N, C-alpha and C positions, 0 to 999 in steps of 0.2 A: 462829766467824766472825772473820775477820781484821780487818775494818773494819765497825763497826756504828754508823751515824748514826741518831739518833732525834729527831724533832721539832726539827731544827736551824733556828733563825731568826737571821738576821744583818741588822742595820740600821746605818746610819751617821748620826751626829749632824751636822746642818747648821744654818745660821742660821735657816732656815725650818722646822726641825723634823726628825724622824727620816725617813730615806729607806730603805725596806726593800730588801734585796738578795736574801735567801733567806727563804722562808716555809715553816715546818713540814716540812722535808725529812726523809724517812726513806729510808735507803739502806743496803744491805749489800754487802760484797765478800768472798767466801770465799777461802781460801788457794789460790793457783794459778789463780784466776779473773781474767778480764779483763772489766771493766765499763766501758762508755762513758757518759760524762756529756755529753749533747748539748744544744745550744741555740744561739741566735743571740747576738750581742754584747749584753751587759747582762742576760742571762738568769739570772746567778748562778753560773755554772760555776766561775769562778776564785775567787769569794768562798767557795764551798764548799771548794775545795782549800786556800785560805789558812787557813780555819778549822781544818781538820784539821792543818795544819802549825803552827798557832799563830803565823801571820805577819800577821794582820790589824792595821791601824793602831789607835792609841789611840782614834780616833773611832768605832770599831766596837763595837757591843753584840752579844754572842753569847749565845743561850739554847738549851737542849736538851741533848743528850748526844752526844759523839763518843768511842767506845771503840775502842782498838786492842789486839787480842788480850786483851780483857777488862779493859784498863786505861783508866780515864777520862782523857781528855786535857784537856778543858775545866777550867780552874781550876788547872792546873799552873803552877808558877813558870817564869820564863825559863830558869833554870838546869836545871830538870827537863826542860823542852821541848828544850833544847839537847842533852841526853843522848839524847833520843828521835830527834831529827832526824838523819838521816844513818846512824844505827845501826839503828833499827827501821822508820823511814819515810823515804824520800828522794824528791826532786822533780826532774824534768827540765823546764826552762822552755822557753818558745817561742823565745826569742832567746838562744842559747848565748853569743854575743859579749858580751851584757850580764851573763850569769851568771858568766863567767870573768874573772879578774883580768888585765887586758891586759899587765901588765909582768912577770908571773911565768910561767916555762915550764910547759907543760901537765903534764908529768910530775911536777913539783914540786907542782902544785896537787892532782893525784890522790893523791900521797903524803901531803900534809897532811890530806886528807880521811880517809885511813886512820889516820894518827897521832893525830888529835884524839880518836878513839874507842878507840884501842889505845895508850895512853901508854907502855906497857912495851916496845913494838916498837922495835927498833933502826932508825936512819935508813936504813941500807943495805938492810935487809929491806923497809922501806916503799917505798923507791925501786924495788926489784926487783919488788915486788908491783904497783906502778904500771905498770911496763913490761909485765907479764903482762896486766894489765887492758886497756891500750891495744891490745895485740896481739889480745886476745879480741874487742874491739869492732870490729876490722877496720882499725886504723891500720897501714899498711904500714911496714916498717922502724921498728918501735915504739921500739926503744932509741935510735935516732938522732933520731926525731921527738919524743921526750919532751923534748928540750932546746929545742924550738921554741916561739915565743910564739903566742897564739891567733890573731892577725891573719895569721899565716903559713899558716893552714889555710883550706880552703873551708868554706862553711856546713855541708855535710853532715859533714865531718870534725870540725868544732867540736861538732856535736851528738853525735857518737860519743864525744868526750872527756867531754862532760857526762854521758852515760850511764855511762861508765867511773867517773866520780866517784859517780854515784848508786848503783851496785852494789858500790862498793868495800868496804863492810862487810856485804854480804849482807843487805840490809833485807828485812823481811817484806812491806812494801808499797811500791810505786813509784807515784808520782803523776806522770803525764806531761801537762803543760798545753800543748796545741796543739804537740806536738813536731815536727810535719812541715809546718805550714802555710806556712812561709817557704821551703820547699825545692822543688827541681825534682822532677818526677814520678819519675825513676829513683832519685834520692837518697832521696825519700820512701819508696819501696818498700824500699830497703835498710835504712832506719831501722826500719820496721815489721817487717821480717824479723828484725832484730837484737833488737828488743823481744820478739818471739815466742820467739826462741832463749834470751834471758835468762830469760824466764818458765819455759820448759821445763826449763832447767838448774837453776835455783835454787828453783823452786816459789813464787816471790814472787807476791803478788797485784798486779794492775795496775788503777789507776783512770785511764782515758784520757779526757782532756777534749778535745773536738773539735767542730767544726761540719760536718765532712766525713763524710757517711754512707758514702762509699766506703771510708774508713779503718775505720769501724765494721764494715762488712760483711766486710772482709778479716781483722780481727784480734781482734774482741771476741766474748765469749760472751753477755753481756747488755747491754741498753741502758736508760738512764734519760734521759728527755727533760724538760728544764726550759723553762719559758716565763714570763718576768717573775717569776722567783724561785720559781715553784711547780712541783712535779713533776706533769706531766700524763699520763705513761705510763712504764711500765717492764716488762721481761720479756725472754725469750730473743730474740736478734737475729733468728734465722731466722723465728720465729713473728711477731714484731712487724713485720718488713719485709713478710711475706706478708699479714698482716691487721692493719694499724695500728688501734689503738682510738681515737686522737685525731685530730681534724682537723689539728692542728698537725704531727704526724708525717707525715700523708698529704701535706700541703703540702710539707714538707721532702723527702720521697721524690720527689714530682713534680718539684721543682726540681733534684734530683740525678740524675734519670733520663737515660740516654743514649738519645735518640730517633734513629731512622734519619734520615738526611738526605733531604729531599724536593727535587723539582725546583725550582730557583730561579726565582721569578717574574720576568717581564720588568720592568725598571725604567725609569723615565723618564730620558732623557738629561739630563746635568747642565745646568741652566739652562733647560730646555725646558718643564718642567711648570708648571701654573697655580699650584701652591703654592710654587714656587721663590722668588718674590719675598719670601716671609717669611724666607728664609734668606740670599739673595744680595743683594749690593749691585748697583749698576749696572755695566755692562761697563767703563765708563771708570774706575771706582773700583778694580776688582779684576782687570782684564786681559781677554783675549779670551774669548769664549764657546766652548762645546764645538764648535759647528759651525765656527767660525773656526779653531780649532786643527786640526780634522780636514782642513780645506782647505789647511793650511799646507804639508804635505809628506806623502809616502806613509809609512804606519806611525804617523802622529801620533795615531791614535785611542787609543793606549795612554796612560793617565794617567801611568804611570811605566815606564821601560825602563832597566834597569841592565845593563851589559855589562862583564865582566872587572874588576869592582871589587876593588881591593886597598887595605887600610889597615894599614900596619905601624907600630908605635911603637918608636922606639929607646929602649933603657934602658941600664943600666950596662955599661961595658967593651965597647961595640960590639955587645952582644946586641940582638935585635929580637923584639918580640912581634908575631906574625902574626895579628892579630885577625880580619881579613877577607882571604881569600886566593884571589881570583878568582871572584867571585859574579856570576851572571847571574840577573836577576829581572825579571818583567813584571807589571804590574797594569793591567788594562784599565779603561776608563771604566765606572763603575757596579759594579765587581767588588770582592769582599772576598777578600783573600788573607791567610793566616796564615803567619807565620814562626816555626817551633818548633825547640826544641833545648835542651840543658842550659845552665846558666849558663856563660858564657865561650865559647860557640860563635860569637859574633859578631853575634847578632840586633840588640842595641841599637846596636852600632857602625854597622850598616847604616842604621838609622833616623837616627842622628846625621849620617851622611854625606849623607843625602837632605835633611834639614831645614837643613843648613848652607848649601845652595845655592852651593857653591863648586867649583872644579876639584878632582876627586878626585886622590889620590896617584897612582893608576893606574886606567885604565878610563874609562867614560863613564856619566853619569847624565843622562837626558833626561826632562823633565817636560812633558807635553802637547805633545810633539814638539820641544821646544827643549832643546838641549844646554846644561846649566848652566855649562859651561866658558866659553862665549862670551857670556854675558849682560853687558849694561851695567848700571851701578848702578841706573838707573831701572827697567829690566826686572826686575832681581832684586827690587827693592822691591815691584813689582806682583805678582810671582810669590809672594811670601811670603803674600799674602792667599789664594792658591789652595791652598797646602799648609800645613796646621796639624797640631799634635801634641798628644796627650793623654798626660800622664805617668802613671807607675805609682802614685805616692803623691800624691793631691791635697792632703793635709795639708801637705806640704812644697813643693808647686809653686804654691800659691795664696798671695798676699800676705795675711798674717793681720791687717794693720792697715787693709785696705781693705774697704769694703762689697762684698757679692756683685755688686751692679750695677756698681760701678766696676771690679771684677776682670774682669768680662765685657766691659766697654766699653773697657778699656785698649788692646787691639790695634787697635781701630777708630781711636783717636786717633793711633796711629802712622801710619795711612793717611790722616790729614787730616780725619777726621770732627769735626764740632763737638761740644761737650759735650752739648747737648740731644739732638741726633740720635743720638749714640752711646749715651746712656742709654736713649733710647726703643727703639733696636735691641736693647740688652741685655735689657730687659724682654720684648721680643718673643721672643728666642731662649730665654730662661729659661722662658717659657711652653711652648715647643716640647719642652723636656725635663722638663716636669711640675712646675716650680717657680713659685710665686706671687709677687706684689708684696711680700708679707710676707717671703719668703725674700730678696728682692732687697735689703732694708735691713739684713740681718744680716751679721755677720762670718763668714768660713769656719769659725772655731772653734766657732761656735754651731750648726753643722749636723752631722747624722749623716754617717757615712762614705759612704753611698750618695748623700746629697744633695750632698756635696762633689764626688763624681765626676760628678754631673749638671752641677754648675757648671763643672767642667773641660771637659766636652763642650760646654756652651753657649759657653764662651770660644772654643773651637776653631771652632765653627760661625759665630760672629759675623761674621767677615770674608767669609763666603760661599765657603768652600773647595770644591774639587772632589776633593781627595785629603786624607784624614785619616790620620795615622800614630798608632797607639795602642800604647803600650809597657806590656804587662801591665795593661790597663785595669781589671781586676776582681780582681786577685790579693789585694788587701787587704780584700776584702769578704766578708761571709757568703754562704752558698750561695744563699739566696733573693734577696739583693740582686744577686748576680752575674747571675742569670737576668734580673732586671728591667733591668739596665743593658744586657746583650747584646740583649734584645728591643727596647729603645729604639734601640740602634744599628742593628739590622736594619730597624726601622720608618723611621728617618731616611734610611737608604740607599735604601730603596724609594721613598720620597716625593720625594727630591731628587736621585737619581742619583749619590750620593756614591761615590767609590772609597775602600776601606779597605785599609791594610796594618797588620796588628796582630801583636804578639808575644804569646804566651801559653803556659803549660804546662798549662792546663785543657783537655785534649783532648775531654772530654765536652761542654763548651759549644761548642767549635769544630765538632763534628759537625753541630750544628744552626744554625750561624751563617755559615760561610764557604763560598766556591765552590771555592777551590783552597788547597792547603797546600804550603809549601816547607820542607823539613827541612834544618837546618844542623848540622854537626859539625866542630869544630876549624877554624872559619873558612871551610868549604866547604859547598856544597850537595850533599847525598847523595841526595835524592829530591824530586821535585816533580810535582804532578799534581792531578786533581780530588779534592776532600776525601773523597768517598765511597770512592774507590779507595785513597788513601793511609792513611786512618784506619780503614778496615774490612778492607782486604786489602793491608797494607804489603808492599813488595818488598824494601827494603833491611834487612839485619839490625838496624841501629840503629833504624830506624823501628819495626820489630817489637818491639824491646825497650821503646821509649817507650810504644807502645800497650798492651803487656802490663802495664807498671808503673802504668798509669793506674787509680786506684781507682774502682770502679763500685759503685753502690748495689744490687748483686745478689750475694747471699751466695755462691752456687755459682761464679759467674764470678770474683768477687774472690778467693776462696780458691784457685781453679785457677791464678791468676796469682802465687801466692806463690813466692818464690825465683827468679822469672824476670828480675829486674833484672840488668843487666850488672854484672859485678864491677868494682871499682876506679872510677877517675875519668877524665874526659877528659884527654888529654895536656897536659902543661905547655906553655903557649903560647911559652915560651922554648926548648922542647926538642922542637919538632915535626919529626920526621924525614920523609923522603920516603916515598912509598907510601901505602897506605890507612891513614889515621890511626886507624881503628876496629879494626884487625886484632888488637891486643893484648887487646881486650875482647870480640871477636866470637865467639859460640858456633859459628857456621858455620866460621870459620877453623880451629878445633881439629879439625873433622871432615874437613878436606880432605886429599888426598894431598900429598906433598911437592912435586911439580911445580906443583900448583894453589896451594899456599901461597906458592910463590916468586913467582907472579904478583901477589900482594898487596904485594910490594915496590915496585910501580910505582903511580903516582898514577892511580886510576880516573877516567875521564871520564864525564860524563853521556851516557847513550845511551837511545834510546827503548825502552820496555818497555810493551806494551799502550798505555794512554792516558796514560802518565806518562814521566818520565825518571828514570833511576836510575844512580848512580855506584857500581857494584860489578862486580868482575871475574867474579862467579859468580852472576848473577841467575838462571841456569837452575837452580842448586841451591836458591836461596831461593824461587823461584816454584814449585818442585816440591812444596812443602809448604804452599802457601797455604791458610789455613783450618784446618789440622791441626797446624802447627808449634806447639810449646808456647809460643812467644813471643806468639802471638795467640790462645791459648785463652781462651774467654770473650768474644772479639770476633770473631764469625764473618765470613768474607768475604761481600761483598754483590755 
C-alpha cells in the first residue's frame, strides 16, 4: 500500500481548549490509484493532507499512524521530512500563484525542485529537465516560456507549472488539494486530463482533495467522504455514486446533480406584487416603476439592452486590449440571463460597463428604456438604486470593520435614507435572505462563506433594484452552499420580479436557474438562446466544448467527456486577429475542406439557428451532429 493512514486524529490548541479537525481517520491509497477525499469546507480534508506532508503548524497535535511505502512519517524530524517531500510525496496546491515564487522564472523554480533532491546533477541538466517537464505538462514554447515569471501565465498555465514541479522527481504519491476549484471549466478539464496522464505514465498514487463530485466522477477510482472531521463513507466511486450509504453523500450528490430545466414560472412584474414593499423603496426614492418605464418608449420593457458594445484598453506602445468587441445583449424584465465563457472572454468587463452608468466607449447601453449616455447626474443617481451588483468574493467586497447591518444599510444612506430607516430596512432584507438579527450585529469575518454571500445579496437588494448583476456569485462556495444561494436567488426573482444578469462557469447550476444563456469568446458573443437549447444541445463548437468539459456527478457521462476540452488557451487579447477567434482551437475547423476553412478567416456574425443565434460559418456542420458529437457526449440534446 503506497499510503496507509490509521486512526489519524488532528486537533489544534486554542485559548478555549483543543479544537478537533480530524477524528480517527483510516484511509489507504494503492500505487497507481486515485482516491478522492471529499467534504465541505472545515471537514478536515486539508488537515489530513498537511498531516501526511508534515506541514501542520506547531499548534496542531497529531496522533495515529501515517505510513508512506511502509515508512512511518509521523515523528520524523524536519530534515527527514524535507527529504521525503518532493521526492516521494509531492503536493499541488489550490492556488498556484501563492505556491510559486513571484520573482523567479518558472523554469528556474522547476529546476530548483529537481536539484534539491539530486544535488549531483549539473545545473544545465536540471534546466534541460525543467524544460522537458514544462513541455510534458502542456506549456507551449516551453524553452522560451521557462524564462517567464508566474504572473505572466494564466491560472491554468500556472497550475501546469505547479504540476511540473510536483512530478519533477517522480514521486510515489501526489496530493492535489482542490487543484481545479479556481479554474474555468475547460481549463479544469485540461488539468484533470493532465493528472490522469501523469498517473498513467508514472504509476504514481493520487490523493485528490475536492468538494466537486463531478471531478470525482471523472478522475477517481475510490471516494472517501469526510464530515466534521470524521469518515462517514468510502468505497469505489461507481458503487458509492449509484448507492450512497450515508445521508451526507446522498445530499452532496443531490446538490451536484444536473437536473433538466423546467418551464419557468410566470413571475410578478417588478414593483407590482404584494410582497414587493418588503424589498422596494418608494417610487420617488428609487426611480420610475416598471409600468412607467414600459410607457416611456417602445421596447422599454427590457430591463437591459446593449447594442454594439466595445471596450478597448490601450496598453504599451500603442497596443490595444480588445476586451469587449461588439456585444449585443438583452435582459427582459423578470428574466435571468447567464453570461458564460473562459476567463478573459469579456464577461466581467460587460458587467462593469453596465454598472458604471456612463457613456460606453462605443455602442449603447439602455436601462429600463433609458440610454445611459444621455442621463443627467440626478437621473444617474436614481438609476443606481435600480441596478445593483453582487461581487464574486464577498470576503473582499464587504467592509470588514462594519457590522453586517451597516454593510447592508450603507447604499441606502447614499440615497438619502436616515440611519434608523436604513438600519430597519437592512434587517428586513437580511431576513429575506435567511439571516437573523444576531447575524446583523456581527462583522463579515465572523460569518461563513455562504452567510457572507447572503449579506452581499441583501446589500444589493436593499435599494430595491429591478436588475441585479452577479459576477460568479457562488464560485467561492462549497457545492451544497452553491445550490442554496442559487435557490435563494431564484426565489427572490420569482417573488419580486427581479431581472438577473450573471456570469458563471458552473453550467450544472445554470441549467436549473436561468432562462437564457449568452456565450462569449475573445470579447464577442458566439451563441445566445434559451438555456435548455444552449446547454443541452449547443450549436457553436466552443459552446459544445464548454458543455463537454463541465464535470457532472455521473461516472459514465463524466468519463465520456475525458479529453474533450479544447487544446490551448484563448487568444492573447493583444494579438486578436480578424476572422473566427476560435478557429485555432476548433475541432470542427480541422475537419473542414480548404475552401470551408478559408471562410473562417472572416469574422462570423450572429445568425438565427432554430431558437437561438450562433456566430459560426459552419452551423450546418455543427448541427448535423447534435446529441452525438463527442463534445456533448453525456449531455444529450433535449
